[in-house]
C-alpha positions as CSV (number, residue, x, y, z in Angstrom):
1,M,51.5,-0.6,22.5
2,K,50.7,3.0,23.2
3,L,53.2,5.3,25.0
4,L,52.8,6.0,28.7
5,L,52.3,9.6,30.0
6,F,53.1,9.8,33.7
7,D,50.9,12.3,35.6
8,Q,52.4,14.9,38.0
9,N,51.8,12.7,41.0
10,I,54.2,10.0,39.7
11,S,57.9,10.4,39.6
12,P,59.5,11.5,36.4
13,K,62.3,9.1,37.2
14,L,60.1,6.3,35.9
15,V,60.5,7.4,32.3
16,E,64.2,6.4,32.4
17,R,63.7,3.5,34.8
18,L,61.1,1.9,32.6
19,A,62.5,2.8,29.2
20,D,63.5,-0.8,28.6
21,I,59.9,-2.0,28.4
22,Y,57.9,1.3,27.9
23,P,60.2,3.2,25.4
24,D,59.5,6.7,24.4
25,S,57.1,7.3,27.3
26,A,57.0,10.8,28.9
27,H,56.2,12.6,32.1
28,V,54.0,15.7,32.0
29,S,56.9,17.9,33.3
30,M,58.9,16.9,30.2
31,L,56.2,18.2,28.0
32,G,55.6,21.5,29.7
33,L,52.3,20.2,31.3
34,D,53.5,20.1,34.9
35,H,51.0,22.9,35.8
36,A,48.3,21.9,33.3
37,L,44.8,21.1,34.3
38,D,43.7,17.5,34.1
39,T,41.6,18.3,31.1
40,E,44.6,19.7,29.2
41,I,46.6,16.6,30.1
42,W,43.7,14.5,28.9
43,Q,43.6,16.4,25.6
44,Y,47.3,16.1,25.1
45,A,47.2,12.4,25.7
46,H,44.3,12.0,23.3
47,D,46.0,14.0,20.6
48,H,49.3,12.2,20.9
49,D,48.1,8.7,21.5
50,Y,49.3,8.3,25.1
51,I,48.0,6.2,28.0
52,I,47.8,8.3,31.1
53,V,49.4,6.7,34.2
54,T,48.1,8.3,37.4
55,K,47.3,7.9,41.0
56,D,44.5,10.5,40.6
57,A,40.8,9.5,40.6
58,D,40.0,12.6,38.5
59,F,41.2,10.9,35.3
60,S,38.9,7.9,35.8
61,E,36.0,10.4,36.2
62,L,37.0,12.1,33.0
63,G,36.9,8.8,31.3
64,V,33.4,8.3,32.4
65,I,32.4,11.7,31.2
66,R,34.4,12.0,28.0
67,G,34.9,8.3,27.0
68,F,38.1,7.0,25.6
69,P,40.8,7.5,24.3
70,P,43.0,8.3,26.1
71,K,43.1,5.2,28.2
72,I,44.0,5.4,31.9
73,I,46.2,3.3,34.1
74,W,45.0,4.1,37.6
75,I,47.5,3.0,40.3
76,R,45.5,2.5,43.5
77,K,48.5,1.6,45.8
78,G,48.1,4.6,48.1
79,N,51.2,6.3,49.4
80,C,54.1,4.2,48.0
81,S,57.6,4.6,46.6
82,T,58.7,5.1,43.1
83,Q,60.2,1.7,43.3
84,A,56.8,0.2,44.2
85,I,55.2,1.9,41.2
86,E,58.0,0.7,38.9
87,L,57.4,-2.9,40.2
88,I,53.6,-2.6,39.6
89,L,54.2,-1.4,36.0
90,R,56.7,-4.1,35.3
91,T,54.7,-6.9,36.9
92,N,51.6,-5.9,34.9
93,F,53.3,-5.4,31.5
94,D,51.1,-8.0,29.9
95,A,47.9,-6.6,31.3
96,I,48.9,-3.1,30.2
97,K,49.8,-4.4,26.7
98,F,46.4,-6.1,26.5
99,A,44.5,-3.0,27.7
100,S,46.4,-0.8,25.2
101,A,45.1,-3.0,22.3
102,D,41.6,-3.8,23.7
103,Q,39.0,-1.4,22.3
104,D,36.6,-2.2,25.2
105,T,39.1,-1.3,27.9
106,G,39.3,2.3,29.0
107,I,40.7,2.1,32.5
108,L,43.1,-0.4,34.0
109,T,43.2,-0.3,37.7
110,L,46.3,-1.6,39.4
111,F,47.0,-2.3,43.0
């Protein structure tokens, strides 16, 4: 499975909290991309084989315009805690693993 790259709008704490099932994932702040434009994050994810995890609709729009990769996990939970996002990503591990491998899936929307 590809590595996860957490967008700025998601807590960097998730990298450590989810390391047991998503090892070697990263947060944009860990990579010096915390002030980068979405297009720069997109390109980094593309070049380094990451799946972008975001709460931002802009990445799904980039997917429509630019195609895939990178793939996007779009969390549509609204205003929620880091713990809630962790639970979403743990609960949907199999769906994320499938989307990572499926060539026809570009965006996985999770609620």
